[in-house]
C-alpha positions in Angstrom: 202.9 71.0 -34.4 202.6 70.5 -30.9 203.8 72.7 -28.4 204.3 72.1 -24.8 202.0 74.4 -23.4 199.3 73.0 -25.9 199.5 69.3 -24.1 195.8 67.8 -24.7 193.5 67.4 -21.8 194.7 63.4 -21.0 198.0 64.7 -20.3 197.3 67.7 -18.0 195.0 65.0 -16.1 197.9 62.8 -15.3 198.5 65.4 -12.6 200.8 68.5 -12.0 203.7 66.3 -11.1 205.0 65.8 -15.0 204.4 69.2 -15.5 206.8 70.2 -12.6 209.6 67.7 -14.4 209.0 69.5 -17.4 209.4 73.2 -16.2 212.2 72.5 -13.4 213.8 70.2 -15.9 214.2 73.1 -18.9 214.6 75.5 -15.7 218.3 74.4 -15.2 219.0 75.2 -18.7 220.5 78.6 -18.4 219.3 81.7 -20.4 221.3 83.8 -22.5 221.7 87.1 -21.0 220.0 90.2 -22.8 216.5 89.3 -23.7 214.3 91.9 -24.0 210.5 92.0 -22.9 207.9 90.8 -25.5 210.8 90.3 -28.5 213.6 88.5 -26.2 216.6 88.1 -28.3 215.2 88.8 -31.5 217.0 92.3 -32.1 220.2 91.2 -30.9 219.6 88.3 -33.7 218.5 90.7 -36.5 221.4 92.8 -35.7 224.3 90.6 -35.2 223.3 87.2 -35.2 226.5 85.7 -35.5 228.2 87.3 -32.0 224.9 86.5 -30.1 225.4 82.7 -31.0 229.0 82.8 -31.0 228.6 83.7 -27.3 226.3 81.0 -26.4 228.5 78.3 -25.7 230.3 80.0 -22.3 226.8 79.3 -20.6 227.5 75.4 -21.2 226.5 73.2 -23.9 222.6 74.0 -23.6 221.4 77.6 -22.9 217.8 79.4 -24.0 217.0 82.0 -26.2 213.8 84.0 -26.3 212.4 84.9 -30.1 209.5 86.7 -29.6 206.9 83.9 -27.8 209.2 80.9 -28.4 211.7 79.5 -25.7 214.0 78.1 -28.0 216.8 75.5 -26.5 220.6 76.4 -28.2 222.6 73.6 -28.5 226.4 74.1 -29.0 228.3 70.5 -28.1 228.9 68.8 -31.2 227.7 65.6 -29.8 224.4 66.5 -28.9 224.3 68.6 -32.3 224.8 65.3 -33.9 222.1 63.7 -32.2 219.5 66.3 -33.2 220.4 66.2 -36.6 220.4 62.5 -36.9 217.1 61.8 -35.5 214.7 63.9 -37.9 211.9 62.2 -36.8 212.1 62.9 -32.9 213.7 66.5 -34.1 211.6 67.2 -37.0 211.7 70.3 -38.9 210.0 73.2 -37.1 210.5 76.0 -34.9 210.6 80.2 -35.6 212.7 79.5 -39.2 210.7 76.8 -40.7 207.3 78.9 -39.8 208.2 81.3 -42.0 210.1 79.4 -44.5 206.8 77.3 -44.7 204.8 80.6 -45.8 206.4 80.9 -48.9 208.3 77.4 -49.6 205.2 75.5 -48.5 206.2 71.9 -47.7 209.3 71.6 -50.0 211.8 69.5 -49.5 214.1 71.4 -46.9 211.1 72.2 -45.3 208.7 70.0 -45.0 208.3 67.5 -41.6 209.6 64.2 -41.3 205.8 62.7 -42.0 206.3 64.0 -45.9 210.2 64.0 -46.1 210.6 60.4 -47.4 208.3 60.3 -50.3 209.8 63.6 -51.5 213.5 62.9 -51.4 212.4 59.7 -53.4 210.9 62.0 -55.6 213.7 64.6 -55.8 216.7 61.9 -56.0 216.4 61.3 -59.4 217.0 65.0 -60.5 220.4 64.8 -58.6 221.4 61.6 -60.4 225.1 61.2 -61.6 223.3 60.9 -65.5 221.5 64.1 -65.1 224.4 65.9 -64.1 226.1 66.3 -67.6 223.5 69.1 -68.8 223.8 71.0 -65.4 227.5 71.7 -65.5 227.2 72.7 -69.0 225.1 75.6 -67.7 227.3 76.1 -64.9 230.3 76.5 -66.9 228.7 78.4 -69.7 227.3 81.3 -67.0 230.6 81.1 -65.4 232.3 81.5 -68.6 230.2 84.6 -69.5 230.7 86.4 -65.9 234.6 86.1 -66.3 234.2 87.5 -69.8 232.4 90.2 -68.6 235.0 92.1 -66.2 237.7 94.0 -68.1 241.4 94.8 -66.7 241.3 97.2 -63.5 237.5 97.3 -63.1 236.0 97.7 -60.1 233.0 95.2 -59.0 230.6 94.5 -56.4 231.6 90.9 -56.1 228.6 89.6 -54.4 226.5 91.3 -56.8 228.2 90.1 -59.7 228.4 86.3 -58.5 224.9 86.1 -57.3 223.7 87.2 -60.9 225.8 84.0 -62.1 224.7 81.7 -59.5 221.0 82.7 -60.5 221.5 82.3 -63.8 222.8 79.0 -63.6 220.0 78.0 -61.0 217.3 79.5 -63.4 219.1 77.6 -66.5 219.5 74.3 -64.7 216.0 74.3 -63.7 214.0 75.6 -65.9 216.6 75.7 -69.3 215.2 78.2 -71.5 211.5 78.7 -70.4 212.5 82.2 -69.0 213.6 85.2 -70.7 216.3 87.4 -69.6 213.7 89.9 -68.4 211.9 87.3 -66.1 215.3 85.7 -65.0 216.3 89.2 -63.9 213.2 89.6 -61.7 212.8 86.2 -60.6 216.5 86.6 -59.4 215.5 90.2 -58.1 212.5 88.8 -56.3 214.3 85.8 -54.6 216.7 88.1 -52.9 213.8 90.3 -51.4 212.3 87.0 -50.1 215.6 85.7 -48.6 216.2 88.8 -46.7 212.3 89.3 -45.9 212.5 85.5 -44.3 215.3 86.2 -42.1 213.4 89.3 -40.6 210.2 87.5 -40.3 212.2 84.9 -38.4 213.0 87.2 -35.4 209.9 89.4 -35.0 206.4 88.3 -33.2 204.0 87.1 -36.1 201.7 89.9 -35.3 204.2 92.2 -36.9 204.7 90.0 -39.4 201.0 90.4 -40.6 200.7 93.9 -40.2 199.8 95.8 -43.5 203.3 97.4 -43.4 204.7 98.6 -46.7 207.9 96.0 -46.3 205.0 93.1 -45.4 203.1 94.3 -48.0 206.1 94.4 -50.8 206.7 91.0 -49.4 203.6 89.0 -49.9 203.4 90.1 -53.6 206.8 89.6 -54.1 206.2 85.8 -52.6 202.9 85.6 -55.0 204.7 87.1 -58.3 207.4 84.2 -57.7 205.1 81.6 -57.3 202.8 82.8 -60.0 205.9 82.6 -62.7 206.5 79.1 -61.3 203.4 77.9 -61.7 202.9 79.2 -65.1 206.4 77.4 -66.2 205.0 74.3 -64.8 201.8 74.5 -66.6 203.5 75.1 -69.9 205.9 72.3 -69.3 203.5 69.7 -68.5 201.7 70.1 -71.4 204.9 69.9 -73.6 205.5 66.5 -72.1 209.3 66.9 -73.2 212.4 66.5 -71.4 214.6 69.2 -71.4 217.7 67.7 -69.6 216.8 70.2 -66.8 216.0 69.8 -63.2 212.1 70.6 -63.8 212.1 67.9 -66.5 213.6 65.5 -63.9 210.9 66.4 -61.2 208.0 66.1 -63.6 209.1 62.9 -64.9 209.5 61.6 -61.0 207.5 58.6 -59.9 207.6 57.3 -56.2 208.7 53.9 -56.6 206.4 52.7 -53.9 203.1 53.9 -55.0 203.7 55.6 -58.8 202.7 58.8 -57.7 204.1 61.9 -59.1 204.6 65.8 -57.8 201.6 67.8 -57.7 201.9 71.1 -59.4 201.8 72.8 -55.8 204.5 70.5 -54.8 206.5 71.4 -57.8 206.1 75.4 -56.8 207.4 74.3 -53.5 210.3 72.4 -54.8 211.4 75.3 -57.0 211.5 77.7 -54.0 213.6 75.2 -52.1 216.4 74.7 -54.6 216.9 78.6 -55.7 216.7 79.7 -51.6 218.9 76.9 -50.9 221.6 76.9 -53.6 221.7 79.9 -55.8 222.4 82.4 -53.0 224.4 80.3 -50.6 227.2 79.3 -53.7 227.5 83.4 -54.3 228.0 83.3 -50.6 230.7 80.9 -50.5 232.4 82.0 -53.5 232.7 85.2 -52.5 234.2 84.5 -48.9 236.4 82.4 -50.6 237.8 85.3 -52.7 237.6 87.8 -49.8 239.7 85.1 -47.5 242.3 84.7 -50.5 242.4 88.5 -50.9 243.5 88.5 -47.5 246.0 85.4 -47.2 248.3 86.1 -50.1 250.5 83.0 -49.5 247.2 80.9 -50.4 246.3 83.2 -53.2 249.3 82.4 -54.9 249.6 78.6 -54.3 246.0 78.6 -55.6 247.0 80.4 -58.6 250.1 78.0 -59.2 247.9 75.2 -59.4 244.7 76.7 -61.3 247.5 77.5 -63.9 249.1 74.6 -64.1 245.9 72.5 -64.7 243.9 74.9 -66.8 246.5 77.2 -68.5 243.8 80.2 -68.2 240.8 78.0 -69.8 237.2 77.4 -68.5 237.3 74.3 -65.7 235.2 71.3 -66.4 234.2 68.5 -64.2 237.1 66.5 -65.4 239.4 68.9 -63.8 238.3 68.9 -60.5 240.4 65.6 -59.2 243.5 67.5 -60.2 242.5 70.6 -58.5 243.2 69.5 -54.6 244.0 72.8 -53.0 241.0 74.6 -54.9 238.8 72.3 -53.0 240.8 72.4 -50.1 239.9 76.5 -49.9 236.2 75.6 -50.5 235.8 73.1 -47.7 237.7 75.7 -45.6 235.3 78.4 -46.2 232.3 76.4 -45.6 233.9 75.7 -42.4 234.2 79.6 -41.4 231.1 80.5 -43.2 228.6 77.7 -43.4 225.6 77.9 -45.6 223.6 78.2 -42.8 224.4 80.1 -39.5 221.1 78.1 -37.8 218.6 75.9 -38.1 215.8 74.8 -35.7 213.7 71.7 -34.7 210.9 70.8 -32.8 210.8 67.7 -30.6 208.1 65.6 -31.4 208.2 63.2 -28.1 209.2 63.6 -24.8 213.2 62.8 -24.8 216.4 63.2 -23.1 218.9 65.2 -24.7 222.2 65.4 -22.3 221.1 65.1 -18.9 218.1 67.5 -19.7 214.7 66.0 -20.5 212.8 68.0 -23.5 209.0 67.6 -23.5 206.9 67.3 -26.8 207.1 70.3 -28.4 210.1 72.1 -27.3 212.0 73.9 -30.0 215.5 73.3 -30.3 218.5 75.6 -32.5 221.9 74.3 -33.5 224.6 76.4 -35.4 227.0 74.9 -37.8 228.9 78.1 -37.4 229.7 77.9 -33.6 230.7 74.4 -33.9 233.0 74.9 -36.7 234.6 77.8 -34.6 235.1 76.1 -31.1 238.5 75.8 -30.3 237.8 72.5 -28.6 237.4 71.0 -32.2 239.9 72.9 -34.3 243.3 74.4 -34.0 243.1 78.4 -34.5 239.3 77.9 -35.2 239.2 81.8 -36.7 241.9 81.2 -39.1 241.8 80.8 -43.0 244.3 77.3 -43.1 242.8 75.4 -45.7 245.9 73.1 -45.4 244.5 71.7 -42.2 242.5 69.8 -44.7 245.5 68.0 -46.6 245.2 64.9 -44.7 242.1 64.7 -43.2 238.4 63.9 -45.3 235.7 66.7 -44.0 233.2 63.9 -44.7 234.6 62.1 -41.6 234.0 64.6 -39.2 230.1 64.7 -39.7 230.1 65.4 -36.0 232.4 68.4 -36.4 232.0 69.8 -39.8 228.3 70.1 -40.9 228.3 72.9 -43.6 225.3 70.7 -45.0 223.7 68.9 -42.2 224.2 65.0 -41.9 221.9 62.1 -41.8 218.2 61.9 -44.1 217.7 65.5 -43.8 221.4 66.2 -45.1 221.3 68.5 -48.1 220.5 66.5 -51.5 221.9 69.1 -53.5 225.9 69.2 -51.7 227.6 67.6 -54.8 225.7 70.1 -57.2 227.0 73.2 -55.1 230.4 71.6 -54.6 231.0 71.1 -58.6 229.4 74.5 -59.0 231.7 76.3 -56.7 234.8 74.9 -57.5 234.3 75.2 -61.3 233.9 79.0 -60.4 236.4 79.5 -58.5 239.3 77.4 -60.4 237.6 79.8 -63.8 238.1 83.0 -61.9 241.5 82.8 -59.9 242.9 81.3 -63.4 241.7 84.4 -65.2 242.1 87.1 -62.6 243.8 88.4 -59.6 241.1 89.8 -57.2 242.2 92.6 -54.8 240.5 94.9 -52.7 241.1 98.4 -52.6 240.8 98.6 -48.8 241.6 96.5 -45.6 238.5 97.5 -43.9 236.6 94.9 -42.6 233.2 94.1 -44.3 229.8 93.7 -43.0 227.5 90.7 -43.6 223.8 91.0 -45.1 222.1 88.8 -43.1 219.8 86.3 -44.4 219.6 82.7 -43.5 222.9 82.7 -45.2 225.7 85.1 -43.6 227.1 86.8 -47.3 229.5 89.6 -47.1 227.6 92.9 -48.2 228.9 95.3 -50.6 232.7 93.9 -51.4 234.2 95.8 -53.9 237.4 94.4 -55.5 239.7 95.1 -58.3 239.8 92.4 -61.5 243.4 92.5 -62.5 244.0 90.1 -65.4 246.7 87.3 -65.4 249.2 86.6 -68.0 248.5 83.1 -68.2 250.2 80.8 -70.8 247.2 78.9 -72.6 247.3 75.0 -72.6 245.6 73.4 -75.6 
């Protein structure tokens, strides 16, 4: 990827004036305070990224942050943000996060550059067609039922741990069907969690630190190799089997490019497996954990939700057909995603000289945007930090594409959006229909910062709810 300090000799020979314009234009963007020598804002980003990002709009619609050797232009204005996200050719996937993500996910759908994206999207799209959803939903309801039946009255649970186990099992079932043993599933989930946490740390640190043979780096590399080897063995087995098991892997194996008839290679399939797990399982578990945490602190909404699920479900497991009859459930999820979007920051790299706002950005400039910051702007939302699901009662979030972007927008919007929303709604309705979850303490919770901001160590007591069962 081209950077502004790696311009070709022909460009340099055009004279100093162009370079001076580029430098002075970027210098018009105010720097964020508090950067340190060598690592810039990396330490702040690791310690409390949301506090750092939330303070950046004070410096204007754009400001500069430093991540090791990378100068990143942070964009907080919603119009400029949508401009960046909508033009995925000019603002290609790049920057510190994607450089680290490609170390493990290669050129999967979520991390590949624009030049490879359209082909990959065409090949992945059939796996998410509506006619392939029924077996996925069966896997969802089966795992959700197993989870809620595994709790007992008065039990104190680590909510994030239990929900992560549930969503990773759903992801494994929908991707691999019965190809993995229970032991392999548990190891796979543990390894992916290790990778997700390590990925965030590596984003904020200089690349040379990530290459040192430290115990953490060796463990991270070994874990990445183990997961890729497991995925490769399953793919080889399934190619030899040549049978459609109704899972995501079968759909990806069968996919043909409508333009040239080409299929995914084994290496590309491994990249898609990483993309699906890292972009799906943890984000769903995080959204559910936040939703149940917020409901416990907003008893009026919790009571209304209990009344809704009781009237529709009567204690049974939710099905996809129930979802249209659960409007408050869906609003709770929408509002949770506003407050805690699946990704708190994404980065892009400018591929050609362009203008953003009134600033000339040279090719190679790294740009960052934050759904978290947009979603909590008091210029956009009334009481932006408040949990108010009814703000969506007469507003469709899909009509707010500039100001509500939990799944991105444009051609690079999340391909699994509907998959994730269905899974989250089924789980939230079923859990709240059977159990009342309450925290034994009102102390603020901490966050476990990966690329997904998830609550850490949320202890909840589950209490059986007496509900009249319906036929």
